[in-house]
Backbone as CSV, one residue per row, in Angstrom:
resi,resn,N_x,N_y,N_z,CA_x,CA_y,CA_z,C_x,C_y,C_z
1,MET,7.597,6.411,-6.395,8.341,5.189,-6.501,8.513,4.590,-5.106
2,ALA,8.261,3.318,-4.980,8.338,2.651,-3.689,9.797,2.423,-3.282
3,ALA,9.991,2.338,-2.002,11.331,2.083,-1.484,11.726,0.642,-1.803
4,PRO,13.021,0.395,-1.977,13.450,-0.985,-2.250,13.160,-1.881,-1.045
5,ARG,12.855,-3.129,-1.308,12.517,-4.060,-0.236,13.786,-4.662,0.355
6,LYS,13.768,-4.807,1.667,14.913,-5.354,2.368,14.999,-6.870,2.171
7,TYR,13.832,-7.517,2.093,13.779,-8.967,1.956,13.150,-9.322,0.614
8,PRO,13.679,-10.325,-0.081,13.092,-10.729,-1.363,11.694,-11.334,-1.166
9,ASP,10.891,-11.278,-2.216,9.523,-11.793,-2.152,9.489,-13.285,-1.821
10,GLU,10.458,-14.024,-2.331,10.504,-15.467,-2.072,10.668,-15.744,-0.581
11,LEU,11.556,-15.003,0.081,11.756,-15.167,1.520,10.501,-14.759,2.277
12,ARG,9.890,-13.707,1.843,8.667,-13.225,2.485,7.565,-14.284,2.425
13,GLU,7.359,-14.862,1.251,6.324,-15.885,1.097,6.647,-17.123,1.931
14,ARG,7.905,-17.543,1.914,8.315,-18.729,2.667,8.135,-18.504,4.163
15,ALA,8.586,-17.369,4.664,8.473,-17.071,6.092,7.013,-16.993,6.515
16,THR,6.201,-16.348,5.705,4.779,-16.224,6.028,4.124,-17.599,6.063
17,ARG,4.429,-18.423,5.063,3.843,-19.769,5.005,4.260,-20.586,6.226
18,MET,5.550,-20.525,6.589,6.041,-21.273,7.751,5.343,-20.816,9.030
19,ALA,5.218,-19.517,9.225,4.603,-18.990,10.441,3.120,-19.348,10.509
20,VAL,2.418,-19.270,9.389,0.987,-19.604,9.376,0.796,-21.084,9.681
21,GLU,1.649,-21.942,9.110,1.540,-23.377,9.378,1.806,-23.689,10.846
22,LEU,2.822,-23.056,11.436,3.126,-23.296,12.846,2.034,-22.752,13.760
23,ARG,1.421,-21.655,13.386,0.355,-21.080,14.212,-0.918,-21.905,14.129
24,ALA,-1.086,-22.690,13.072,-2.283,-23.524,12.933,-2.260,-24.676,13.929
25,ASP,-1.072,-25.155,14.301,-0.939,-26.257,15.248,-0.939,-25.688,16.665
26,PRO,-1.899,-26.107,17.511,-1.960,-25.558,18.874,-0.702,-25.809,19.699
27,ALA,0.017,-26.881,19.410,1.225,-27.202,20.186,2.359,-26.233,19.893
28,THR,2.412,-25.690,18.672,3.519,-24.798,18.302,3.066,-23.356,18.101
29,LYS,1.810,-23.061,18.432,1.275,-21.722,18.174,2.009,-20.645,18.969
30,GLN,2.258,-20.914,20.258,2.893,-19.926,21.127,4.321,-19.641,20.668
31,GLY,4.598,-18.421,20.286,5.948,-18.007,19.914,6.386,-18.455,18.532
32,ALA,5.451,-18.877,17.703,5.806,-19.378,16.369,6.453,-18.292,15.522
33,ILE,5.897,-17.091,15.561,6.430,-16.003,14.739,7.839,-15.645,15.174
34,ALA,8.063,-15.580,16.473,9.398,-15.234,16.975,10.416,-16.297,16.577
35,ARG,10.039,-17.580,16.662,10.972,-18.656,16.293,11.326,-18.602,14.810
36,VAL,10.310,-18.444,13.967,10.553,-18.399,12.516,11.402,-17.185,12.169
37,ALA,11.093,-16.043,12.761,11.849,-14.821,12.486,13.314,-14.987,12.899
38,GLU,13.531,-15.615,14.033,14.916,-15.823,14.492,15.661,-16.771,13.550
39,GLN,14.982,-17.821,13.103,15.611,-18.783,12.207,15.999,-18.145,10.874
40,LEU,15.171,-17.225,10.403,15.413,-16.612,9.095,16.174,-15.286,9.187
41,GLY,16.486,-14.843,10.407,17.299,-13.647,10.584,16.576,-12.350,10.288
42,MET,15.343,-12.253,10.760,14.587,-11.013,10.563,13.937,-10.612,11.878
43,HIS,13.457,-9.396,11.916,12.796,-8.903,13.122,11.415,-9.542,13.232
44,PRO,11.030,-9.981,14.430,9.720,-10.630,14.581,8.536,-9.749,14.185
45,GLU,8.652,-8.442,14.407,7.534,-7.562,14.057,7.321,-7.503,12.550
46,THR,8.408,-7.604,11.794,8.296,-7.647,10.333,7.474,-8.854,9.916
47,LEU,7.830,-10.013,10.449,7.102,-11.235,10.110,5.667,-11.173,10.615
48,ARG,5.463,-10.602,11.790,4.106,-10.482,12.337,3.226,-9.643,11.399
49,ASN,3.775,-8.561,10.854,3.015,-7.732,9.902,2.702,-8.500,8.632
50,TRP,3.650,-9.289,8.140,3.417,-10.089,6.939,2.314,-11.113,7.172
51,VAL,2.342,-11.756,8.361,1.333,-12.764,8.677,-0.041,-12.100,8.791
52,ARG,-0.090,-10.944,9.436,-1.367,-10.216,9.533,-1.937,-9.914,8.156
53,GLN,-1.089,-9.400,7.260,-1.550,-9.057,5.920,-1.975,-10.308,5.160
54,ALA,-1.265,-11.410,5.341,-1.653,-12.662,4.685,-3.006,-13.133,5.196
55,GLU,-3.269,-12.948,6.485,-4.566,-13.324,7.044,-5.675,-12.429,6.499
56,VAL,-5.393,-11.151,6.335,-6.377,-10.233,5.756,-6.653,-10.620,4.309
57,ASP,-5.588,-10.882,3.552,-5.754,-11.266,2.150,-6.502,-12.590,2.016
58,GLY,-6.307,-13.487,2.980,-6.973,-14.784,2.954,-8.397,-14.756,3.478
59,GLY,-8.819,-13.626,4.021,-10.177,-13.501,4.526,-10.344,-13.992,5.960
60,VAL,-9.256,-14.323,6.641,-9.326,-14.808,8.017,-9.507,-13.650,8.984
61,ARG,-8.937,-12.516,8.658,-8.955,-11.340,9.531,-9.566,-10.171,8.761
62,PRO,-10.360,-9.330,9.427,-10.915,-8.167,8.722,-9.845,-7.112,8.463
63,GLY,-10.019,-6.380,7.378,-9.076,-5.319,7.044,-9.039,-5.078,5.553
64,THR,-8.146,-4.185,5.140,-7.999,-3.835,3.733,-7.007,-4.790,3.083
65,THR,-7.465,-5.495,2.055,-6.588,-6.442,1.373,-5.555,-5.686,0.542
66,THR,-4.537,-6.408,0.117,-3.481,-5.811,-0.694,-4.039,-5.275,-2.005
67,ALA,-4.932,-6.045,-2.632,-5.534,-5.613,-3.901,-6.361,-4.346,-3.707
68,GLU,-7.125,-4.296,-2.610,-7.922,-3.095,-2.333,-7.026,-1.888,-2.078
69,ALA,-5.929,-2.096,-1.354,-5.009,-0.994,-1.061,-4.384,-0.452,-2.349
70,GLU,-4.016,-1.360,-3.268,-3.460,-0.916,-4.555,-4.499,-0.130,-5.346
71,ARG,-5.735,-0.617,-5.352,-6.815,0.062,-6.077,-7.068,1.451,-5.484
72,ILE,-7.081,1.536,-4.168,-7.293,2.828,-3.500,-6.159,3.791,-3.846
73,ALA,-4.931,3.299,-3.841,-3.783,4.160,-4.174,-3.889,4.677,-5.604
74,LYS,-4.294,3.811,-6.540,-4.450,4.246,-7.928,-5.557,5.294,-8.055
75,LEU,-6.669,5.075,-7.369,-7.769,6.037,-7.424,-7.380,7.372,-6.802
76,GLU,-6.619,7.339,-5.713,-6.161,8.586,-5.092,-5.215,9.342,-6.022
77,GLN,-4.337,8.609,-6.714,-3.431,9.243,-7.675,-4.222,9.884,-8.813
78,GLU,-5.201,9.151,-9.325,-6.038,9.694,-10.401,-6.787,10.930,-9.927
79,ASN,-7.274,10.887,-8.691,-7.989,12.022,-8.116,-7.075,13.247,-8.026
80,ARG,-5.823,13.049,-7.578,-4.863,14.167,-7.513,-4.605,14.758,-8.890
81,GLU,-4.440,13.886,-9.885,-4.184,14.360,-11.247,-5.373,15.154,-11.785
82,LEU,-6.580,14.668,-11.522,-7.778,15.370,-11.998,-7.944,16.715,-11.297
83,ARG,-7.673,16.771,-10.002,-7.758,18.052,-9.285,-6.747,19.050,-9.845
84,ARG,-5.542,18.558,-10.136,-4.505,19.434,-10.699,-4.932,19.941,-12.077
85,ALA,-5.476,19.055,-12.912,-5.917,19.460,-14.243,-7.054,20.484,-14.141
86,ASN,-7.991,20.260,-13.215,-9.084,21.215,-13.031,-8.567,22.574,-12.579
87,HIS,-7.585,22.572,-11.701,-7.017,23.841,-11.239,-6.367,24.590,-12.405
88,ILE,-5.630,23.860,-13.227,-4.980,24.477,-14.388,-6.031,25.044,-15.342
89,LEU,-7.087,24.281,-15.593,-8.142,24.751,-16.500,-8.855,25.980,-15.940
90,ARG,-9.150,25.974,-14.639,-9.809,27.145,-14.033,-8.917,28.377,-14.130
91,THR,-7.643,28.203,-13.832,-6.705,29.326,-13.874,-6.568,29.876,-15.288
92,SER,-6.437,28.983,-16.264,-6.291,29.455,-17.645,-7.581,30.089,-18.151
93,ALA,-8.734,29.550,-17.753,-10.008,30.157,-18.163,-10.138,31.564,-17.586
94,ALA,-9.743,31.737,-16.331,-9.804,33.063,-15.718,-8.838,34.021,-16.414
95,PHE,-7.673,33.558,-16.781,-6.694,34.396,-17.466,-7.238,34.862,-18.814
96,PHE,-7.766,33.933,-19.607,-8.255,34.304,-20.932,-9.529,35.144,-20.854
97,ALA,-10.354,34.909,-19.835,-11.535,35.743,-19.654,-11.118,37.179,-19.330
98,ALA,-10.081,37.326,-18.530,-9.576,38.664,-18.204,-8.990,39.328,-19.435
99,GLU,-8.336,38.570,-20.312,-7.790,39.115,-21.562,-8.903,39.610,-22.469
100,LEU,-10.002,38.904,-22.517,-11.108,39.307,-23.379,-11.804,40.562,-22.854
101,ASP,-11.808,40.752,-21.534,-12.459,41.915,-20.943,-11.629,43.182,-21.026
102,ARG,-10.337,43.092,-21.327,-9.488,44.274,-21.384,-9.820,45.070,-22.637
103,PRO,-9.870,46.370,-22.481,-10.112,47.197,-23.679,-8.859,47.238,-24.565
104,THR,-9.095,47.259,-25.836,-7.974,47.337,-26.772,-7.759,48.780,-27.181
105,SER,-6.517,49.185,-27.280,-6.214,50.574,-27.674,-5.620,50.546,-29.078
106,ARG,-6.448,50.887,-30.057,-5.969,50.933,-31.442,-6.249,52.252,-32.050
C-alpha cells in the first residue's frame, strides 16, 4: 500500500502546469520552479521532481514514464507471486515424494 500523499493531485497538476509554462518563457525561466513552489507553499525540490516526471511523461526528457513504472511494478509483483508459488510447489512435491519412498510397516 502506498503512503498517503502530502499534496492533493489537483495542486500537483496545477503547480506542474504553472512551472512548465513559466520555464517555457526565456524571460521567466530562471528560478521559475522556486518561485512557484514558494507561492504554493511547498519545497522546491518536490516541484522540481514533479516537473521532471511531467517532462518524461510528455516525451521531452528521457526516462521511465509513469505508465511504464506502474507496469514494471505490476510485473515485479507477479514475478514474486509466481516464485513463491513455485517454491511452495517444489517443497510440497519433495514432501510427498519422500512420503511415497518411506516403507510402510503393516
